[in-house]
Structure formats: C-alpha cells, structure tokens
N, C-alpha and C positions, 0 to 999 in steps of 0.2 A: 535196198542200199547195200553196197559192197564196200569193203575196206581191205587194204593191203599195206603191210609194212615191210620195208627192205632197208638194208644198210649199204651205204656207199663208202668205200675206203679210198681216200685220196692221198697220194704221196706228194709232199711238198718239198721244194728245194731250198726252203728258207723264206724269209719275209717277202710277201708279194701276194698278188691276186691269181687265183686259179679258177678259170671258168669251168663249170661242170653242168651246164644247161642240158647238153645232149645226154649225159649219163642219167639225169632225172627223167628226161623224155623217154629214153629207152626202157626205163622201169615202168613208166606210166602206160605205154602203149599196150602191153600184153594184158593189163588189167581189164580192158574193155570199158573203163569208166569214160562216159561221154560228158557228164556234167558233175562238177563237184569241187573238191579242194585238195591241193597237194600241200602238205606241211613238211618242212625240213627242219631238223634240229641237230646242231653240232654238239658232240659229247666232249667238249673241251673248254677250258677257261682261258686259253691264250690264243685262240683263233676265233673268227666270227664268220657270219654269212651275210651277204648283201646282194641286192638286185641293183645292178649298176650299168652304165653305158658300156656297150660292148664293141663300139665302132672306133672310137678314138682313144688310144692308150694314154694320151696326155691326161685324161680325166683320172685314171687310176694313179698315175705318177703324182698329180696334184694332191690327191687324197693322201697318199703316202707322205708327201712333203708337209702337209698340214698336221697330220698326226705325229710326225717326227718332232715338230715344234711343240705340239701340245704335251706329248709324253716322251721326252728324250731318253734314250738309253743312257744308263749310268748316272742319272741325276742323283746327287748326294742326298736329296730329300727322301729318296725311296729307302725304306727299311728292308723290304722283301727283295732279296737278291740271291736267294738260295741257288738258282740255276744260272746265274750270270747277270750282266748289266741290262739285258733285254727282258728279264723276267717280269718285273713289275710293270714296265711300259706295255708289255703284251696283255697283262690283265686289265689295265686301264683301257686300252684300245677295245678289248672285247666287251668291257662293261659299257662303253659308250656307243657301241654299234649293236649288232643283233646276234643272238644265239639261235634264233628260229625265224623262219619265214613262212608265209602262207601265199600260195599262188592259185588263182582260180583255174579250173579245168573247164574248157568250153569246146564242144564238138571234138572231144577226145584229145585236145592239145592244151599245153600250158598257155594260158592267156597273158603272155608277156607282150610288152610294147615292142615296136619296131627295133629300137636300139637297146633293148634290155637283155641282160644275161644274168645268170645265177653264178655267184662267185663264192668261193671260200677265200677269206682273207687271212693268210698266215701272218701272225704277229711276231713270231720268234725268228731269230736270224739263222737258226740251224734247221735242217730237214726234219720232217715228222710224218708219221702216218696219222691221218685225221679221219675220224669216223662220223659220218652224217647219217642220221636215221631219217627215212622218208616214210610218210604215211599218206596214202591216197584214200579218199572217202568220196563216194558218190554213186551215181547210177548210170 
C-alpha cells in the first residue's frame, strides 16, 4: 500500500467555481497508484469543494443563484460580518456544501463520470489563495 500527500494552491478571482481536475490528475499520475482513493480537503471555512457538471456552465450559474437566495450577502440577520457583508454567507455556503471529497482511483485514473469535474467553490467576493490538501492511498 502506497500513500502520498501534496498541497494544491489555487488563486481565485472572487466568488465562483474553479475547476482543478487536471491539477489533481497531474499529482496522481507520478504516484503509480492504480487502485485506491484520492481524498481532497480544503483548509478554509469560506470556500468549499464539489464534484459537479463540467459541460454546461448554466449548472454552476444556477447553483450560485440558489445559494445567493439561501444566504444573501449583507442580510441584517447575520451577526458575523467582520470581513464584510459576504463573510457570514461564505461560512453558511461552506457549511452546506463540502470541505472534503473522496474520488476512487481505477486503472491509475480518477474514476469521475463523463460530465464530472472537481471544483473549488469560492464563496467570498474578493480574490484569495486557497489551499487544498490531497492524499492518495492505494496500490
């Protein structure tokens, strides 16, 4: 059994989806793991990870529209606004989505479906450097 951990740093330009499937695959291939699991973990509380449709950008726009209604920026009900009106909504979005993902590795490749991609979902409106830890386990 082999295991490897690496960090991916992703620069965001503000709220939105950032696909990084290829970055994960590039870290996986040199490990030589043919069968196993890839685990991804984001080290932040105002961004999240998800596996989502990578063919039609309307899916990601609709997700953003839904979450904007669910957790609107600047809602007077939010007490936590230390970093601005998008601060608490970003935490709510991250709490309702995922901070970690697990993807099977089959024949040395990420076993994603035809229309699936791995995304960082930035919930803040300003740009950030986001750190994602990867862990590959298998043989």
